[in-house]
Structures are given as structure tokens and as C-alpha cells.
C-alpha positions as CSV (number, residue, x, y, z in Angstrom):
1,M,0.1,-0.1,0.0
2,N,1.2,3.4,-0.9
3,Y,1.5,6.3,1.7
4,Y,1.6,9.9,0.6
5,V,3.1,12.9,2.6
6,Y,1.4,16.0,1.8
7,I,1.5,19.8,2.7
8,L,-1.5,21.9,2.7
9,Q,-1.8,25.8,2.7
10,C,-4.5,26.6,5.1
11,N,-6.5,29.7,4.5
12,D,-4.6,31.8,7.0
13,D,-1.6,31.0,5.0
14,T,0.0,28.5,7.4
15,L,1.3,25.1,6.3
16,Y,0.1,21.7,7.6
17,T,2.1,18.3,6.9
18,G,0.6,14.9,7.2
19,I,0.3,11.4,5.6
20,T,-2.3,9.4,4.2
21,T,-3.3,6.4,1.8
22,D,-5.8,8.4,0.0
23,I,-5.1,12.2,-0.7
24,K,-8.3,12.8,-2.2
25,R,-10.4,11.5,0.9
26,R,-7.9,13.2,3.3
27,L,-8.4,16.6,1.7
28,E,-12.0,16.3,1.6
29,E,-12.0,15.3,5.6
30,H,-9.5,18.5,6.2
31,N,-12.1,20.6,4.2
32,S,-15.4,19.4,5.4
33,S,-15.5,16.6,7.9
34,S,-15.1,16.1,11.6
35,K,-12.2,13.8,10.9
36,G,-9.9,16.4,9.7
37,A,-7.4,17.6,12.0
38,K,-8.0,20.2,14.6
39,Y,-5.4,22.3,13.2
40,T,-7.0,22.9,9.9
41,K,-10.7,22.7,11.1
42,I,-10.5,26.3,12.2
43,R,-8.4,27.2,8.9
44,R,-10.6,25.9,6.5
45,P,-10.5,26.0,3.3
46,V,-7.3,24.2,2.9
47,S,-5.6,23.3,-0.5
48,L,-3.0,20.9,-1.4
49,V,0.3,22.2,-2.4
50,Y,2.6,19.2,-2.0
51,E,2.5,15.5,-2.3
52,E,5.0,12.7,-2.1
53,S,4.7,9.2,-2.6
54,C,6.4,6.7,-0.1
55,S,6.4,2.9,-0.2
56,D,5.2,2.2,3.5
57,R,4.0,4.0,6.6
58,S,7.3,3.9,8.1
59,S,9.1,5.9,5.4
60,A,6.2,8.1,5.1
61,S,6.3,9.0,8.6
62,K,10.0,9.7,8.6
63,R,9.6,12.2,5.7
64,E,6.6,13.7,7.5
65,Y,9.0,14.2,10.4
66,F,11.6,15.7,8.3
67,I,9.6,18.0,6.6
68,K,7.9,19.3,9.7
69,Q,11.7,20.1,11.0
70,L,12.0,22.3,7.9
71,S,11.8,26.4,8.3
72,R,8.8,27.5,6.6
73,K,10.7,28.9,3.8
74,E,12.4,25.5,3.3
75,K,9.0,24.0,3.2
76,L,7.9,26.8,0.5
77,D,11.2,26.0,-1.4
78,L,9.9,22.4,-1.4
79,V,6.4,23.3,-2.6
80,E,7.8,25.5,-5.5
81,K,10.2,22.5,-6.5
82,F,6.9,20.3,-6.6
83,K,4.9,22.8,-8.5
84,I,8.0,23.2,-11.1
85,K,8.4,19.4,-11.4
86,Y,4.5,18.8,-11.6
87,L,4.1,21.5,-14.6
88,E,6.9,20.0,-16.4
89,K,5.0,16.5,-16.7
């Protein structure tokens, strides 16, 4: 089963990082369900700005931890590189 690490941009321009097995479902939960994280519930709507596939939960959790340790600027650089890579496809 693939896991994904993702970054959301919240309505107040903050960033939220998480992991999931289903990006579409999780984004919907963050935006309209009681299953969304407490952090994003009061910062709706949120939009997906980054996603990365991982082979298993362990590697996704490690990558999530690494990303959470980055500064805001470093996270935004990661998001920008993702956008450029995504647009080149």
C-alpha cells in the first residue's frame, strides 16, 4: 500500500504536513469533515500544495517528521520545486 506525505496551505496562509493512503479523501476530510485535524478545522478551506509518494507507513512517517523540522522558507521551496516538477509533466 502506498502512503503519501502531503502539505496543505491553510486559509490563514499557514502550512500543515501529514500522511495518508488517500490524498483525495484526506483533503475532503480536512475541508468538510469532523475527521480533519484540529489544526485545519479552524483554518478552512485548505488546499493541497505538495504530495510525495512513499512505499510504506514507516518511510512516510519519517519523511513527514523531516518536513515538519524544516523552516517555513524551506517548506515553501519544497512546494515550489514540486510545482515546477508537476508542471513539466
